[in-house]
C-alpha positions as CSV (number, residue, x, y, z in Angstrom):
1,M,19.1,-15.3,24.6
2,P,15.7,-15.4,23.2
3,S,16.1,-14.7,19.3
4,T,14.8,-11.1,18.0
5,P,11.6,-11.5,15.7
6,P,12.4,-10.4,12.4
7,V,10.8,-7.1,11.3
8,A,8.2,-6.2,8.6
9,L,8.0,-2.7,7.2
10,L,4.5,-1.8,6.6
11,V,3.5,1.1,4.1
12,H,-0.2,2.6,3.9
13,G,-1.8,4.2,1.0
14,S,-1.8,8.0,0.7
15,G,-5.3,8.3,2.1
16,S,-5.0,5.7,5.0
17,A,-3.1,5.4,7.9
18,P,-0.3,3.1,9.7
19,D,-2.9,1.0,11.6
20,A,-4.8,0.5,8.3
21,A,-1.5,-1.1,7.0
22,R,-0.8,-3.4,10.1
23,R,-4.5,-4.5,10.1
24,L,-4.4,-5.5,6.2
25,L,-0.9,-6.7,5.7
26,G,0.2,-7.8,9.0
27,A,-0.7,-11.3,8.4
28,A,2.0,-11.5,6.0
29,A,4.5,-11.5,8.7
30,P,2.6,-13.0,11.5
31,G,4.8,-13.0,14.9
32,W,6.9,-10.5,13.4
33,V,7.7,-6.9,14.6
34,H,5.7,-4.6,12.4
35,E,7.1,-1.4,11.8
36,A,4.4,1.1,10.1
37,P,5.5,4.4,9.6
38,Y,3.1,7.6,9.1
39,A,3.7,8.2,5.0
40,R,2.2,11.1,3.5
41,G,3.0,13.5,0.8
42,T,4.3,13.0,-2.5
43,L,5.5,9.6,-3.8
44,E,9.3,10.8,-3.3
45,D,8.5,11.6,0.5
46,V,6.9,8.0,1.0
47,V,10.3,6.4,-0.6
48,A,12.1,8.9,1.8
49,T,10.3,7.7,4.6
50,I,10.7,4.0,3.6
51,R,14.5,4.9,3.5
52,S,14.4,6.3,6.8
53,A,12.7,3.6,8.4
54,V,14.7,1.0,7.0
55,G,18.0,3.0,8.3
56,R,16.4,3.2,11.9
57,V,15.9,-0.5,11.8
58,E,19.5,-1.3,10.6
59,A,20.8,1.2,13.0
60,S,19.4,-0.8,15.9
61,G,21.2,-4.2,14.6
62,R,18.1,-5.4,13.0
63,T,17.2,-6.0,9.4
64,V,14.1,-5.7,7.6
65,D,13.0,-8.8,6.2
66,L,9.8,-7.9,4.3
67,V,8.5,-4.6,2.9
68,G,4.9,-4.1,2.1
69,G,3.0,-1.6,0.6
70,I,-0.7,-0.9,-0.2
71,S,-2.2,1.1,-3.2
72,L,0.2,4.1,-3.5
73,G,2.3,2.6,-0.5
74,A,2.9,-0.3,-3.0
75,H,3.9,2.2,-5.6
76,A,6.5,3.5,-3.1
77,V,7.8,0.5,-2.0
78,A,8.2,-0.6,-5.8
79,H,10.5,2.4,-6.5
80,W,12.5,2.1,-3.3
81,A,12.8,-1.7,-4.4
82,A,14.1,-0.7,-7.8
83,E,16.8,1.1,-6.7
84,Q,18.2,-1.0,-4.3
85,P,21.9,-2.0,-5.7
86,G,21.5,-5.8,-4.2
87,M,18.6,-8.2,-3.3
88,A,15.8,-6.3,-1.3
89,P,14.1,-7.9,1.5
90,D,10.8,-9.7,0.1
91,L,7.9,-7.6,-1.0
92,V,4.2,-7.6,-0.7
93,L,2.7,-4.9,-3.3
94,A,-1.2,-4.9,-2.7
95,M,-3.6,-3.1,-4.8
96,P,-1.6,-1.3,-7.0
97,A,-3.4,1.5,-8.7
98,W,-1.6,2.3,-11.8
99,T,1.7,1.8,-14.0
100,G,4.0,4.7,-14.9
101,E,2.1,8.2,-15.4
102,P,-1.0,9.0,-13.5
103,D,-4.4,7.8,-15.6
104,G,-8.3,7.9,-14.9
105,V,-7.9,6.2,-11.4
106,A,-5.5,8.9,-10.5
107,A,-8.2,11.4,-11.5
108,L,-10.5,9.8,-9.3
109,T,-8.5,10.3,-6.5
110,A,-7.7,13.7,-7.4
111,A,-11.9,14.2,-7.5
112,S,-11.8,12.9,-4.0
113,A,-9.2,15.6,-2.8
114,D,-11.7,18.2,-4.5
115,E,-14.5,16.8,-2.8
116,I,-13.3,16.8,0.5
117,E,-12.2,20.7,0.1
118,R,-15.6,21.3,-0.9
119,D,-17.8,19.3,1.5
120,G,-15.4,18.1,4.3
121,V,-14.1,14.9,5.2
122,G,-18.0,14.2,7.2
123,G,-19.5,15.1,3.9
124,I,-17.5,13.0,2.0
125,L,-17.8,9.9,4.5
126,A,-21.6,10.2,5.0
127,R,-22.2,10.0,1.0
128,L,-19.9,6.8,0.9
129,Q,-21.8,5.4,4.0
130,A,-25.2,6.1,2.1
131,V,-24.0,4.6,-1.1
132,A,-22.1,1.6,0.2
133,G,-23.6,1.2,3.8
134,H,-20.8,-1.0,5.8
135,D,-18.6,-1.7,3.1
136,W,-15.1,-2.6,4.4
137,V,-13.3,-0.2,2.5
138,V,-15.6,2.8,3.8
139,D,-15.1,1.4,7.2
140,E,-11.5,1.7,6.8
141,L,-11.9,5.6,5.2
142,V,-13.9,6.3,8.4
143,R,-11.2,5.1,10.6
144,S,-8.4,6.8,8.8
145,W,-10.4,9.8,8.1
146,S,-12.6,10.8,10.8
147,D,-9.7,12.6,12.7
148,A,-7.6,13.9,9.6
149,D,-7.1,17.3,9.1
150,P,-9.3,18.2,5.8
151,Q,-6.5,20.5,4.0
152,A,-3.7,17.8,4.9
153,L,-5.7,15.0,3.7
154,A,-6.7,16.6,0.5
155,A,-3.0,17.9,-0.2
156,S,-2.1,14.2,0.3
157,L,-4.6,12.6,-2.0
158,R,-3.9,15.3,-4.5
159,A,0.3,14.8,-4.3
160,A,-0.5,11.1,-4.9
161,A,-2.5,11.5,-7.9
162,A,0.0,13.6,-9.5
163,S,2.9,10.9,-8.9
164,A,4.1,8.5,-11.4
165,A,3.8,4.8,-10.4
166,P,6.9,2.8,-11.4
167,T,7.2,1.9,-15.0
168,L,7.6,-1.5,-16.3
169,D,11.2,-1.0,-17.0
170,E,11.4,0.1,-13.2
171,L,9.5,-2.8,-12.1
172,A,11.9,-5.3,-14.3
173,R,14.6,-3.9,-12.1
174,I,13.0,-5.4,-8.7
175,R,15.3,-8.4,-7.8
176,A,13.6,-9.6,-4.5
177,R,10.8,-12.1,-4.2
178,T,7.6,-10.6,-4.5
179,V,3.9,-11.1,-4.2
180,V,1.5,-8.8,-6.2
181,V,-1.8,-8.9,-4.5
182,A,-4.8,-7.6,-6.7
183,L,-8.2,-7.2,-5.1
184,A,-10.8,-8.5,-7.7
185,D,-13.5,-6.4,-9.3
186,D,-12.2,-2.9,-7.7
187,P,-12.3,-0.3,-10.0
188,L,-9.6,1.9,-8.2
189,H,-6.9,-0.9,-8.1
190,P,-7.5,-2.5,-11.6
191,A,-6.5,-6.2,-11.1
192,A,-5.1,-6.0,-14.8
193,V,-2.6,-3.4,-13.3
194,A,-1.5,-6.1,-10.7
195,E,-1.1,-8.7,-13.5
196,A,1.1,-6.3,-15.5
197,W,3.1,-5.8,-12.3
198,A,3.5,-9.4,-11.6
199,D,4.6,-10.0,-15.0
200,A,7.3,-7.4,-15.2
201,I,9.1,-8.2,-12.0
202,P,11.3,-11.2,-12.7
203,R,10.5,-13.1,-9.0
204,A,7.0,-12.1,-8.8
205,R,4.0,-14.3,-8.2
206,L,0.4,-12.8,-8.7
207,V,-2.5,-13.6,-5.9
208,V,-6.1,-12.4,-6.3
209,V,-8.2,-12.0,-3.3
210,P,-12.0,-11.5,-3.6
211,R,-13.2,-7.8,-3.4
212,D,-15.3,-8.7,-0.1
213,A,-12.6,-11.0,1.7
214,P,-11.4,-8.3,3.8
215,G,-14.7,-7.3,5.0
216,T,-14.7,-10.4,7.1
217,D,-11.0,-11.2,7.5
218,R,-9.0,-8.0,7.5
219,G,-6.1,-9.9,7.1
220,A,-7.0,-11.7,4.1
221,L,-4.5,-9.5,2.0
222,G,-1.6,-10.4,4.1
223,R,-2.6,-14.0,4.6
224,A,-2.8,-14.7,0.9
225,A,0.8,-13.3,0.3
226,R,1.9,-15.1,3.2
227,A,0.7,-18.5,1.6
228,V,2.5,-17.7,-1.7
229,L,5.7,-16.7,0.2
230,D,5.6,-20.2,2.2
231,R,5.2,-22.1,-0.9
């Protein structure tokens, strides 16, 4: 009988979508089954979504061997891993935005929610495209936001902006083998935050990906994490 491929659970950020998690982190688990649930709402809501997704996989007789998250998804994955009584699966925590209580970066997320309510999704996307052209982050937002309900999207961003990220003490409770992925020169996901997370998690390694690398290779974040896990 052929063996069943291992399962990776991939969690998108608050203003993103499941397909984005697959595009950006799927290369961390090449050839695996990629489970990418729809994860919006408060941080507690997303943590509950992770618990539910892991439970569904385990109920099918399989196990989750890697859990990855991007931005606010990484916050939720870290919260979930910190509460595990034993060893969690391998973790990929990509582009964490802050540590502990919301800070200035969170305020920028809340400001985006205000702008969506004021100008609509089309208005904010047009402004971003005018300023940044075909920057890959803007392209990802266009893909994730174009069909989004403006009120639901604004509410999700505002809920995320009000949610505390893991504290350094919580991060220190994570026992899983972990890769923290920083995106260089990204003011919304400061590399210093990723460095602090990697320092706090006992079995973590940090990898820094150039800001523009995903522009030509959407899998750059996941591929960099896989390279560290394979070493």
